[in-house]
C-alpha positions as a printed NumPy array, in Angstrom:
array([[210.309,  90.497, 200.281],
       [208.104,  87.104, 200.79 ],
       [206.876,  87.074, 204.262],
       [207.148,  83.539, 205.332],
       [203.877,  81.965, 207.227],
       [205.13 ,  78.361, 208.27 ],
       [202.354,  76.071, 209.955],
       [204.297,  76.204, 213.222],
       [204.282,  80.004, 213.417],
       [206.873,  82.377, 213.437],
       [210.427,  81.231, 214.425],
       [210.981,  80.893, 217.934],
       [213.573,  83.42 , 219.821],
       [215.651,  81.986, 222.934],
       [213.733,  84.462, 225.209],
       [210.236,  82.657, 224.697],
       [211.015,  79.135, 223.065],
       [209.626,  77.19 , 226.367],
       [206.251,  79.207, 225.644],
       [205.638,  78.204, 222.142],
       [203.646,  75.029, 222.468],
       [201.414,  74.192, 219.326],
       [197.86 ,  73.661, 220.24 ],
       [196.285,  73.775, 217.205],
       [192.756,  71.959, 217.992],
       [193.038,  69.997, 214.642],
       [196.21 ,  68.845, 215.305],
       [195.514,  67.955, 219.122],
       [191.967,  66.08 , 217.838],
       [194.127,  64.432, 214.959],
       [196.453,  63.008, 217.537],
       [193.564,  61.738, 219.976],
       [191.909,  60.149, 216.995],
       [195.142,  58.341, 216.055],
       [196.109,  57.479, 219.773],
       [192.387,  55.913, 220.104],
       [192.685,  53.781, 216.969],
       [196.026,  52.296, 217.817],
       [195.24 ,  51.761, 221.423],
       [192.338,  49.636, 220.171],
       [194.479,  48.062, 217.468],
       [196.871,  46.805, 219.997],
       [194.462,  45.907, 222.732],
       [195.393,  42.503, 223.092],
       [199.367,  43.067, 222.426],
       [201.156,  44.932, 225.414],
       [204.35 ,  45.237, 223.612],
       [202.652,  46.537, 220.378],
       [200.515,  49.407, 222.498],
       [203.817,  50.434, 224.169],
       [205.456,  50.792, 220.761],
       [202.444,  52.927, 219.564],
       [202.486,  55.008, 222.829],
       [205.909,  55.572, 221.801],
       [205.304,  56.442, 218.539],
       [202.781,  59.087, 219.487],
       [204.526,  60.403, 221.879],
       [207.327,  60.98 , 219.532],
       [205.   ,  62.845, 217.533],
       [203.833,  64.815, 220.032],
       [207.304,  66.134, 220.483],
       [207.805,  67.221, 217.055],
       [204.549,  68.957, 216.107],
       [203.283,  69.983, 219.844],
       [206.493,  70.899, 221.721],
       [208.295,  74.206, 221.372],
       [210.28 ,  72.145, 218.729],
       [207.704,  73.023, 216.098],
       [208.044,  76.715, 216.686],
       [212.287,  76.109, 216.787],
       [211.817,  74.388, 213.528],
       [210.497,  77.629, 211.818],
       [213.618,  79.269, 212.965],
       [216.229,  76.67 , 212.444],
       [216.673,  74.539, 209.599],
       [218.456,  72.368, 211.997],
       [215.667,  71.933, 214.347],
       [213.546,  71.243, 211.163],
       [216.101,  68.333, 210.585],
       [215.859,  67.098, 214.034],
       [212.043,  67.316, 213.648],
       [212.418,  64.824, 210.338],
       [214.704,  62.52 , 212.148],
       [212.186,  61.97 , 214.971],
       [209.409,  61.234, 212.376],
       [211.242,  59.003, 210.091],
       [213.596,  57.373, 212.071],
       [211.942,  57.021, 215.482],
       [207.965,  57.42 , 215.173],
       [208.01 ,  55.43 , 211.945],
       [209.939,  52.446, 213.151],
       [208.14 ,  52.388, 216.249],
       [204.662,  52.657, 214.444],
       [205.733,  49.906, 211.829],
       [206.267,  47.45 , 214.717],
       [203.358,  48.126, 216.516],
       [201.091,  47.73 , 213.523],
       [200.336,  44.263, 212.148],
       [202.881,  42.66 , 210.06 ],
       [202.844,  42.817, 206.402],
       [201.529,  39.662, 204.53 ],
       [201.158,  40.41 , 200.962],
       [203.375,  42.228, 198.513],
       [206.478,  42.299, 200.561],
       [208.706,  43.24 , 197.403],
       [206.313,  45.818, 196.315],
       [206.048,  47.762, 199.505],
       [209.908,  47.515, 200.339],
       [210.763,  49.15 , 196.762],
       [207.914,  51.731, 197.526],
       [209.386,  52.482, 201.134],
       [213.079,  52.828, 199.591],
       [212.687,  54.627, 196.396],
       [209.253,  56.426, 197.122],
       [210.749,  57.776, 200.362],
       [214.274,  58.568, 198.798],
       [212.239,  60.553, 196.036],
       [210.188,  62.542, 198.648],
       [213.035,  63.097, 200.852],
       [215.325,  64.923, 197.973],
       [212.133,  66.752, 196.505],
       [211.126,  68.374, 199.79 ],
       [214.71 ,  69.456, 200.459],
       [215.005,  71.298, 197.471],
       [214.907,  74.853, 197.827],
       [211.383,  75.376, 196.185],
       [210.051,  72.206, 197.944],
       [211.105,  73.427, 201.067],
       [209.997,  77.05 , 200.818],
       [206.348,  75.649, 199.566],
       [206.182,  73.32 , 202.605],
       [207.053,  76.524, 204.807],
       [204.681,  79.08 , 203.117],
       [201.546,  77.02 , 202.404],
       [199.895,  74.831, 205.306],
       [198.558,  72.073, 202.87 ],
       [201.934,  71.917, 201.361],
       [203.392,  71.686, 204.972],
       [201.136,  68.867, 205.92 ],
       [201.649,  66.976, 202.279],
       [205.536,  66.941, 203.333],
       [204.939,  65.725, 206.62 ],
       [202.514,  63.035, 205.789],
       [204.241,  61.82 , 202.828],
       [207.48 ,  61.649, 204.359],
       [206.188,  59.679, 207.375],
       [203.81 ,  57.82 , 205.362],
       [206.441,  55.937, 203.317],
       [208.846,  55.706, 206.379],
       [206.285,  53.694, 207.99 ],
       [205.851,  51.586, 204.954],
       [209.764,  51.393, 204.722],
       [209.66 ,  50.253, 208.414],
       [207.22 ,  47.805, 207.874],
       [208.611,  46.129, 204.906],
       [212.153,  45.93 , 206.566],
       [210.349,  44.149, 209.66 ],
       [209.344,  41.199, 207.301],
       [211.82 ,  41.121, 204.775],
       [214.653,  38.502, 204.473],
       [217.891,  39.464, 206.259],
       [219.753,  40.275, 202.729],
       [216.781,  42.436, 201.531],
       [216.264,  44.163, 204.632],
       [219.989,  45.004, 205.025],
       [220.144,  46.446, 201.301],
       [217.124,  48.454, 201.746],
       [218.788,  50.089, 204.98 ],
       [221.864,  50.522, 203.488],
       [220.397,  52.18 , 200.508],
       [218.474,  54.842, 202.545],
       [221.545,  55.297, 204.93 ],
       [223.615,  56.416, 202.038],
       [220.805,  58.51 , 200.128],
       [220.227,  60.445, 203.192],
       [223.643,  60.579, 204.237],
       [224.598,  62.08 , 200.887],
       [222.226,  64.941, 201.038],
       [223.759,  65.616, 204.41 ],
       [227.152,  65.743, 203.06 ],
       [226.12 ,  68.012, 200.064],
       [224.416,  70.385, 202.752],
       [227.691,  70.377, 204.733],
       [229.827,  71.204, 202.019],
       [227.591,  73.742, 199.936],
       [229.306,  77.283, 199.998],
       [225.971,  79.006, 200.394],
       [222.65 ,  78.738, 202.013],
       [219.999,  77.695, 200.134],
       [216.823,  77.515, 202.031],
       [215.318,  81.194, 201.873],
       [212.967,  80.577, 204.877],
       [215.677,  80.497, 207.275],
       [217.905,  83.531, 206.101],
       [216.442,  85.994, 208.662],
       [215.89 ,  83.562, 211.546],
       [219.   ,  81.963, 212.404],
       [221.22 ,  85.271, 213.962],
       [218.935,  85.137, 217.292],
       [220.248,  81.808, 217.882],
       [224.147,  82.859, 217.062],
       [224.297,  80.949, 213.768],
       [224.512,  82.208, 210.577],
       [222.223,  80.461, 207.611],
       [224.918,  78.568, 206.085],
       [226.07 ,  77.423, 209.689],
       [222.469,  76.548, 210.438],
       [222.689,  74.494, 207.045],
       [225.863,  73.143, 207.688],
       [224.965,  71.569, 211.264],
       [221.612,  70.328, 210.085],
       [223.67 ,  68.574, 207.325],
       [225.801,  67.008, 209.941],
       [222.859,  65.454, 211.789],
       [221.599,  64.126, 208.276],
       [224.907,  62.681, 207.692],
       [225.82 ,  60.957, 210.837],
       [223.528,  60.207, 213.608],
       [220.335,  60.198, 211.181],
       [222.179,  57.884, 208.883],
       [223.803,  55.847, 211.798],
       [219.961,  54.864, 212.488],
       [219.792,  52.644, 209.185],
       [223.308,  51.532, 209.992],
       [222.884,  50.163, 213.193],
       [219.489,  48.747, 212.323],
       [221.486,  47.119, 209.391],
       [224.007,  45.909, 211.491],
       [221.729,  44.362, 214.003],
       [219.689,  42.44 , 211.134],
       [222.695,  41.247, 209.57 ],
       [224.232,  39.817, 213.187],
       [220.64 ,  37.832, 213.498],
       [220.497,  36.445, 210.027],
       [224.326,  35.158, 210.243],
       [223.379,  33.909, 213.912],
       [225.753,  32.888, 216.756],
       [227.701,  30.337, 215.154],
       [231.464,  30.884, 214.823],
       [234.026,  29.408, 213.128],
       [236.229,  26.86 , 215.201],
       [239.871,  26.416, 215.036],
       [240.337,  22.238, 215.26 ],
       [241.919,  21.345, 218.487],
       [245.791,  20.687, 218.356]])
């Protein structure tokens, strides 16, 4: 039987969850370098600096806090972790960085379809098992999903209203579709969590279904809310007025 050795360590138990902080020196150094770089880049823009610090804080919650160890135990926690990366940290980072000026259409296409391909590939049973059994694959998963998500949000930020709305709706549909499939799948498909969910009062299938619900509803809703916000701004405040009687 394969022994899983995920980057975040053995799955956290309810009894020791709050003690399971990830203090990997390389991770902390990487976050410190990223923070210094973003603070330098946004030194003349207070709003961008605030957004950048929000992105760093979100990354710290995902990788340093006990959520990291919990994501080794529960696929639900792993899903929440990915939502924080692609739907919170990525848009904050995209809005903090300088706006795209060239090749916006190409960036949008890579952001939409590149992210979709990677999202589905890493959530196949084989792709997911690889990421939780090899540190290099784990970081390939995290960096590829976060990187394409940042590019996606940077492209959405500068695209025309209709193009941005279409990109957001495509992403909403494809993430929601995977969530729905996981909810209605008759069996648990992620081997790394088959022996780690019972301590949290969940069967592997229940854990998978709960994760699917998170993808299907709140995660997909982020893209819907963004699309509706952009659509509202694009249409503008004008309203059709009835002629006076």
